C-alpha positions as CSV (number, residue, x, y, z in Angstrom):
1,M,-0.1,-0.1,0.1
2,R,2.9,2.5,0.5
3,A,4.3,1.8,-3.0
4,V,0.5,2.3,-4.4
5,K,0.6,5.7,-2.3
6,Q,3.8,6.6,-4.0
7,V,3.0,5.8,-7.6
8,G,-0.8,6.7,-7.6
9,F,-3.5,5.4,-10.0
10,S,-3.0,7.5,-13.1
11,D,-0.6,5.1,-14.9
12,R,-2.1,1.6,-14.8
13,A,1.2,0.1,-16.1
14,I,3.3,1.7,-13.4
15,L,0.6,0.4,-10.7
16,R,0.8,-3.1,-12.3
17,D,4.5,-3.1,-12.1
18,S,4.6,-1.8,-8.7
19,L,2.2,-4.5,-7.2
20,L,4.2,-7.2,-9.0
21,L,7.4,-6.1,-7.5
22,T,6.0,-5.9,-3.9
23,L,3.3,-8.6,-3.8
24,A,4.8,-11.4,-6.0
25,K,7.6,-13.4,-4.5
26,S,8.3,-15.7,-7.1
27,Q,8.1,-16.1,-11.1
28,D,4.7,-18.1,-10.8
29,E,3.2,-15.6,-8.7
30,K,4.1,-12.6,-10.8
31,L,2.4,-14.5,-13.6
32,A,-0.7,-15.1,-11.7
33,L,-0.9,-11.6,-10.2
34,G,-0.3,-10.2,-13.6
35,D,-3.2,-12.2,-15.2
36,C,-5.4,-11.3,-12.2
37,F,-4.6,-7.7,-12.6
38,D,-5.5,-7.4,-16.3
39,L,-8.6,-9.4,-15.7
40,F,-9.8,-7.2,-12.9
41,F,-9.1,-4.1,-14.8
42,S,-10.6,-5.3,-18.1
43,Q,-14.0,-3.8,-17.5
44,P,-16.3,-4.2,-20.4
45,E,-17.2,-1.0,-22.4
46,P,-21.1,-0.2,-22.3
47,R,-22.3,-0.6,-25.9
48,Q,-23.8,1.9,-27.9
49,D,-27.6,1.7,-28.5
50,Q,-26.9,2.4,-32.4
51,P,-24.2,0.9,-34.6
52,E,-21.2,3.3,-35.4
53,A,-21.6,2.5,-39.1
54,D,-24.8,4.3,-39.2
55,S,-23.3,7.5,-38.1
56,D,-22.3,8.5,-41.7
57,D,-26.0,7.8,-42.9
58,T,-27.4,9.8,-40.1
59,S,-25.0,12.9,-40.8
60,Q,-26.1,12.7,-44.3
61,D,-29.7,12.8,-43.5
62,S,-28.9,15.7,-41.0
63,D,-27.2,17.5,-43.8
64,Q,-30.0,16.9,-46.2
65,S,-32.7,18.3,-43.8
66,P,-31.1,20.3,-41.3
67,S,-34.5,21.3,-39.6
68,S,-35.6,17.8,-39.2
69,E,-34.2,17.3,-35.7
70,A,-36.0,20.4,-34.5
71,A,-39.1,19.1,-36.4
72,G,-38.9,15.9,-34.5
73,E,-41.1,14.9,-31.7
74,P,-40.7,17.0,-28.6
75,G,-38.5,15.2,-26.0
76,E,-36.4,13.0,-28.3
77,S,-33.3,15.4,-28.1
78,Q,-33.4,15.5,-24.2
79,P,-34.7,12.6,-21.9
80,P,-38.1,13.6,-20.2
81,Q,-37.3,14.7,-16.6
82,E,-40.0,12.3,-15.4
83,L,-38.1,9.3,-16.7
84,G,-36.3,7.3,-13.9
85,Q,-32.5,7.6,-13.3
86,L,-31.7,4.6,-15.3
87,A,-33.7,5.4,-18.4
88,Q,-32.1,9.0,-18.5
89,M,-28.8,7.6,-18.1
90,L,-29.5,5.3,-21.0
91,L,-31.0,7.7,-23.5
92,S,-28.2,10.3,-22.7
93,Q,-25.7,7.6,-23.4
94,D,-23.5,8.5,-20.6
95,R,-20.9,5.7,-20.7
96,N,-18.9,6.6,-17.6
97,A,-22.1,6.8,-15.5
98,I,-23.3,3.5,-16.9
99,A,-20.1,1.8,-16.2
100,A,-20.1,3.2,-12.6
101,A,-23.7,2.0,-12.2
102,I,-23.0,-1.4,-13.3
103,A,-19.8,-1.6,-11.1
104,S,-22.0,-0.2,-8.1
105,A,-24.9,-2.6,-8.8
106,S,-22.3,-5.5,-9.0
107,G,-21.1,-4.8,-5.3
108,A,-24.6,-4.5,-4.1
109,A,-25.5,-8.1,-5.8
110,S,-22.3,-9.6,-4.4
111,L,-20.8,-10.5,-7.6
112,S,-17.7,-11.6,-5.9
113,D,-19.8,-14.7,-4.5
114,I,-20.2,-16.2,-8.0
115,R,-18.6,-19.6,-8.3
116,Y,-20.2,-21.5,-11.1
117,S,-21.2,-20.9,-14.7
118,T,-24.7,-21.8,-14.0
119,Q,-25.0,-18.7,-11.7
120,R,-24.6,-16.3,-14.6
121,G,-28.2,-15.6,-15.2
122,I,-29.0,-15.2,-11.4
123,F,-26.3,-12.5,-11.0
124,S,-27.1,-10.7,-14.2
125,S,-30.8,-10.4,-12.9
126,R,-29.7,-9.3,-9.4
127,I,-27.4,-6.5,-11.1
128,L,-30.3,-5.3,-13.2
129,D,-32.5,-5.2,-10.5
130,A,-30.4,-3.2,-8.4
131,M,-29.9,-0.7,-11.2
132,G,-33.6,-0.3,-11.5
133,L,-34.9,-2.5,-14.0
134,Q,-38.5,-2.5,-12.7
135,R,-38.7,1.3,-12.8
136,L,-37.2,1.2,-16.6
137,R,-39.7,-1.4,-17.6
138,D,-42.6,1.0,-16.2
139,D,-41.1,4.0,-18.1
140,L,-40.9,1.7,-21.3
141,D,-44.7,1.0,-21.0
142,E,-45.4,4.8,-20.7
143,L,-43.2,5.9,-23.6
144,T,-44.7,3.1,-25.7
145,A,-48.0,4.5,-25.4
146,T,-46.8,8.2,-25.8
147,N,-43.5,8.4,-27.4
148,P,-42.9,5.3,-29.6
149,A,-39.7,6.5,-31.2
150,L,-38.1,7.3,-27.9
151,A,-39.6,4.0,-26.4
152,E,-37.4,2.4,-29.3
153,R,-34.3,4.1,-28.6
154,L,-34.6,3.1,-24.8
155,R,-35.3,-0.5,-25.6
156,A,-32.3,-0.6,-27.9
157,A,-30.4,0.9,-25.1
158,L,-31.5,-1.5,-22.7
159,D,-30.5,-4.5,-24.8
160,A,-27.0,-3.1,-24.8
161,L,-27.1,-2.7,-21.0
162,R,-28.0,-6.3,-20.9
163,E,-25.0,-7.3,-23.0
164,A,-22.7,-5.1,-20.8
165,V,-24.1,-6.7,-17.6
166,R,-23.5,-10.1,-19.0
167,D,-20.1,-9.3,-19.9
168,T,-19.4,-8.1,-16.4
169,V,-20.8,-11.2,-14.9
170,S,-18.4,-13.3,-17.2
171,Q,-15.5,-11.3,-16.1
172,G,-16.7,-11.8,-12.5
173,L,-16.8,-15.5,-13.1
174,A,-13.2,-15.7,-14.5
175,L,-11.9,-13.5,-11.9
176,Y,-13.7,-15.2,-8.7
177,A,-14.6,-18.5,-9.7
178,R,-11.3,-19.8,-10.9
179,E,-10.2,-21.0,-7.7
180,E,-13.2,-22.7,-7.0
181,A,-13.1,-24.5,-10.4
182,E,-9.6,-25.5,-10.0
183,N,-10.1,-26.9,-6.6
184,L,-13.1,-29.0,-7.9
185,R,-11.0,-30.3,-10.8
186,N,-8.2,-31.0,-8.3
187,E,-10.4,-32.8,-5.9
188,I,-11.7,-35.1,-8.8
189,L,-8.3,-35.7,-10.0
190,R,-7.1,-36.4,-6.3
191,N,-9.5,-39.2,-6.1
192,A,-9.0,-40.6,-9.7
193,P,-7.0,-43.9,-10.1
194,L,-3.7,-43.1,-11.4
195,A,-3.4,-46.0,-13.8
196,R,-6.5,-44.6,-15.6
197,I,-5.8,-41.1,-16.1
198,E,-6.5,-39.9,-19.6
199,R,-3.7,-38.5,-21.8
200,R,-5.7,-35.0,-21.7
201,Q,-5.3,-35.1,-17.9
202,V,-1.7,-36.1,-17.6
203,A,-0.7,-32.4,-17.5
204,E,-3.1,-31.5,-14.9
205,M,-2.1,-34.5,-12.9
206,R,1.5,-33.8,-12.9
207,A,0.7,-30.1,-11.8
208,L,-1.5,-31.6,-8.9
209,I,1.5,-33.9,-7.9
210,R,3.8,-30.8,-7.9
211,Q,1.4,-29.1,-5.5
212,I,1.3,-32.1,-3.0
213,A,5.1,-32.1,-3.3
214,R,5.0,-28.2,-2.4
215,R,2.9,-28.9,0.5
216,L,5.2,-31.6,1.9
217,R,8.1,-29.3,1.5
218,E,6.3,-26.4,3.3
219,R,5.1,-28.6,6.2
220,Y,8.5,-30.7,6.5
221,S,11.0,-28.5,5.2
222,K,14.6,-28.7,6.3
223,P,16.1,-27.7,8.7
224,R,13.7,-27.5,11.4
225,K,15.3,-24.9,13.6
226,R,12.7,-24.5,16.0
227,Q,13.4,-26.9,19.2
228,R,10.7,-28.6,21.3
229,R,11.4,-27.4,24.9
230,G,9.3,-29.4,27.4
231,H,10.5,-30.7,30.5
232,L,13.0,-28.8,32.7
233,D,16.3,-30.8,33.3
234,V,16.6,-30.2,37.1
235,R,20.0,-31.8,37.7
236,R,21.7,-29.7,34.7
237,T,20.1,-26.6,35.9
238,L,21.3,-26.9,39.4
239,R,24.8,-27.6,38.3
240,R,24.7,-24.8,35.7
241,N,23.7,-22.2,38.4
242,A,25.8,-23.5,41.4
243,A,27.7,-19.9,41.0
244,W,24.7,-18.3,42.0
245,G,23.8,-20.4,45.0
246,G,21.3,-22.7,42.9
247,V,19.2,-19.6,41.8
248,P,17.9,-20.9,38.4
249,F,19.2,-17.9,36.1
250,L,20.1,-20.3,33.5
251,T,17.7,-23.3,32.6
252,A,18.6,-26.5,30.9
253,W,15.6,-28.5,29.1
254,K,15.4,-32.2,28.5
255,R,15.4,-32.9,24.7
256,K,14.2,-36.0,23.1
257,H,16.9,-37.6,20.8
258,R,15.7,-37.9,17.2
259,D,17.3,-40.2,14.7
260,R,18.7,-38.4,11.6
261,P,16.2,-39.4,8.9
262,K,17.5,-41.7,6.3
263,I,15.1,-42.9,3.5
264,V,15.8,-45.3,0.6
265,A,13.0,-45.4,-2.0
266,L,12.8,-48.3,-4.7
267,C,10.7,-47.4,-7.5
268,D,9.2,-49.8,-10.1
269,V,9.3,-48.1,-13.5
270,S,8.7,-51.2,-15.7
271,G,5.7,-51.3,-18.3
272,S,2.8,-52.6,-16.0
273,V,3.2,-49.1,-13.9
274,A,4.6,-47.0,-16.5
275,Q,1.7,-44.6,-16.4
276,V,2.0,-44.1,-12.6
277,S,6.0,-44.3,-12.5
278,D,5.7,-40.5,-13.6
279,F,3.9,-39.7,-10.5
280,F,5.9,-41.8,-8.2
281,L,9.2,-40.2,-9.4
282,L,7.7,-36.8,-8.9
283,L,7.2,-37.6,-5.2
284,I,10.3,-39.1,-4.9
285,H,11.9,-36.0,-6.3
286,S,10.3,-34.0,-3.7
287,L,11.5,-36.3,-0.8
288,H,15.0,-35.2,-1.7
289,E,14.0,-31.5,-1.0
290,V,12.3,-32.5,2.4
291,V,14.6,-34.9,3.9
292,D,18.4,-34.6,4.2
293,D,19.4,-38.0,3.6
294,V,17.5,-39.8,0.6
295,R,19.0,-42.5,-1.6
296,S,16.6,-43.3,-4.8
297,F,16.7,-46.5,-6.9
298,A,14.6,-47.4,-10.1
299,F,14.1,-50.7,-11.4
300,S,12.5,-52.9,-14.2
301,S,14.6,-56.1,-14.7
302,H,17.6,-54.5,-13.0
303,M,18.2,-51.9,-10.4
304,I,20.2,-48.6,-10.7
305,E,20.5,-45.7,-8.3
306,V,18.9,-42.4,-9.6
307,S,19.6,-40.2,-6.5
308,E,22.2,-37.9,-8.6
309,I,19.7,-37.6,-11.5
310,L,16.9,-36.6,-9.2
311,E,18.9,-34.1,-7.2
312,K,20.6,-32.3,-10.3
313,N,17.7,-32.3,-12.8
314,S,14.2,-30.6,-12.9
315,P,11.5,-33.4,-12.3
316,E,10.6,-33.7,-16.2
317,E,14.4,-34.0,-17.2
318,A,14.8,-36.4,-14.3
319,M,12.0,-38.7,-15.2
320,A,12.8,-38.6,-18.9
321,E,16.5,-39.7,-18.1
322,I,15.4,-42.3,-15.7
323,M,12.8,-43.9,-18.1
324,S,15.3,-43.9,-20.8
325,K,17.6,-46.0,-18.8
326,V,15.6,-48.5,-16.9
327,G,11.8,-47.7,-17.9
328,F,9.0,-49.5,-19.7
329,G,11.0,-53.0,-19.3
330,S,9.5,-56.2,-18.2
331,S,9.4,-56.4,-14.4
332,D,11.7,-58.8,-12.4
333,Y,11.6,-58.1,-8.7
334,G,13.9,-61.0,-8.1
335,S,16.7,-59.8,-10.2
336,S,16.3,-56.2,-9.1
337,L,16.5,-57.2,-5.5
338,V,19.5,-59.2,-6.4
339,D,21.2,-56.2,-7.9
340,F,20.3,-54.1,-4.6
341,E,21.7,-56.6,-2.2
342,K,24.9,-56.8,-4.3
343,D,25.6,-53.2,-4.7
344,F,23.6,-51.1,-2.4
345,M,22.8,-53.1,0.9
346,S,25.5,-51.0,2.7
347,A,23.0,-47.9,2.2
348,L,20.5,-49.4,5.1
349,T,21.1,-48.7,8.7
350,P,19.0,-49.2,11.8
351,Q,17.8,-45.7,11.2
352,T,16.7,-46.0,7.6
353,T,13.1,-46.3,6.3
354,V,12.9,-48.1,2.7
355,I,9.9,-47.2,0.6
356,V,9.0,-49.5,-2.3
357,L,6.7,-48.3,-4.9
358,G,5.5,-50.8,-7.1
359,D,2.8,-53.5,-8.1
360,A,4.9,-56.4,-7.0
361,R,4.2,-58.4,-10.2
362,S,7.2,-60.3,-11.2
363,N,6.2,-62.1,-14.3
364,N,5.9,-65.5,-12.6
365,L,9.8,-65.3,-12.0
366,D,11.5,-65.8,-8.4
367,P,10.4,-63.2,-6.3
368,R,13.3,-63.4,-3.9
369,A,11.3,-62.7,-0.8
370,D,14.4,-63.6,1.0
371,I,16.2,-60.6,0.2
372,L,13.4,-58.5,1.1
373,R,13.2,-60.1,4.4
374,R,16.8,-59.2,5.0
375,I,16.4,-55.6,3.9
376,S,13.5,-55.5,6.4
377,E,15.8,-56.8,9.2
378,R,18.5,-54.3,8.4
379,S,16.4,-51.2,8.3
380,K,14.2,-49.5,10.7
381,R,10.9,-49.7,8.6
382,L,9.9,-51.1,5.4
383,V,6.8,-49.6,3.7
384,W,5.4,-50.8,0.5
385,L,3.1,-48.5,-1.5
386,N,1.0,-50.3,-4.2
387,P,-0.8,-48.6,-7.1
388,E,-3.1,-51.7,-7.7
389,G,-6.3,-52.1,-5.7
390,R,-6.2,-54.7,-2.7
391,L,-8.6,-57.0,-4.5
392,A,-5.8,-57.7,-7.1
393,W,-3.1,-58.5,-4.9
394,G,-2.1,-62.2,-5.0
395,F,-3.9,-62.8,-8.2
396,G,-1.9,-63.8,-11.3
397,D,1.8,-63.0,-11.2
398,S,1.1,-60.6,-7.8
399,E,3.6,-61.5,-5.2
400,M,2.2,-58.9,-2.7
401,P,1.0,-61.2,-0.1
402,R,4.4,-62.6,0.2
403,Y,6.3,-59.5,0.2
404,A,3.8,-58.0,2.7
405,T,5.1,-60.6,5.3
406,F,8.2,-58.5,5.7
407,C,6.9,-55.0,5.6
408,S,6.1,-52.8,8.5
409,V,3.3,-50.9,6.6
410,V,1.6,-51.9,3.3
411,R,-0.8,-49.4,1.6
412,Q,-2.9,-49.0,-1.6
413,C,-1.8,-45.8,-3.5
414,A,-4.0,-45.8,-6.4
415,T,-4.8,-42.2,-6.2
416,A,-3.0,-39.0,-5.8
417,Q,-4.7,-38.6,-2.3
418,Q,-3.7,-41.9,-1.0
419,L,0.0,-41.2,-2.1
420,E,0.1,-37.9,-0.6
421,R,-1.3,-39.3,2.9
422,A,1.2,-42.3,2.6
423,V,4.4,-40.0,1.9
424,S,3.4,-37.4,4.4
425,D,2.8,-40.1,7.2
426,I,6.3,-41.4,6.5
427,V,8.0,-38.0,6.5
428,A,6.2,-36.9,9.5
429,T,7.7,-39.6,11.7
430,Y,11.1,-37.7,11.5
431,Q,9.6,-34.3,12.7
């Protein structure tokens, strides 16, 4: 507000730049605020009751018969004083007054409460009623009987007013209902099965996963500087204040020891879960920004470490590189677990949480559940997140029941909402 006070309102471009500089904190916020500013100040212009193309013809007619206006019916040049305020405003074609009246009526009709496109007609009627539509109708009835030509002019001006009000309501819908519509769309996407997302919805789902990752970063961002101060440590306090006769000038508090968080994520990127793998990798990418010590691995028929790829690249670039190396293959959990035991078993400590993201379908090959058991024994927790429904576990080539024996937590993560809850619960245990 101090910046607005300095620059004023006369130059809209300077006002816009000032708000972008003082309010927006990121490039995304600048884009969003710029769009909002342009939309808010793009007030629809009230239309004239006659097309501009007819002006030349009108001027020619006036040149041919200069006394025609004077010979016209009395009261056509100036609106009769007995008409209502809205009728006089329309007949005088005062655009500024009409625009101000529409803005005032929009406020009286609470246009900012519009949320759905089906409400356009309701709010248009409310605005017109607030402007005095009923009185205008009475004036039209009287003029139709006494001055048909003036009544026709007023009727054309009313049609133009209705169009201007509809434009104002459409602008209000775009301005005020965007968040509601986006929230509704996101809520539907959050509960939609990840494996059955349509191609046209993939970009929207990726944006939703980024929002989930952003919430995780905001909620569990590192480092957590605030320390919990609960119970007073009496012994340490007395020792620290011995020089003052035991008067507790300096206090000491008991601190609960917390293990340094360590996460190892194993992500299945085989063909059977290829459509879901993108979203899994996006969430794993966010873990690298939330937790200090994360090591990530991806596999189809063999396993590779992808921690460096996820840390040094954007999510889209990282996913493309990972899928090009090990993605879309035929899944072999047994062979992949052998690779992990051979090359990466040293990554596990008693403080490590292991997260496996996959459908546990191994194409009827040896699942090597014995290796998963050893992984569980060496780690603090083993969490399995499965994108398939529970009814499919154990049928066909699914080894989920066998693997579940060695897991601390097994969850179905068929939707974005389930995935967010699962990852949030895992990260929350370290806070």
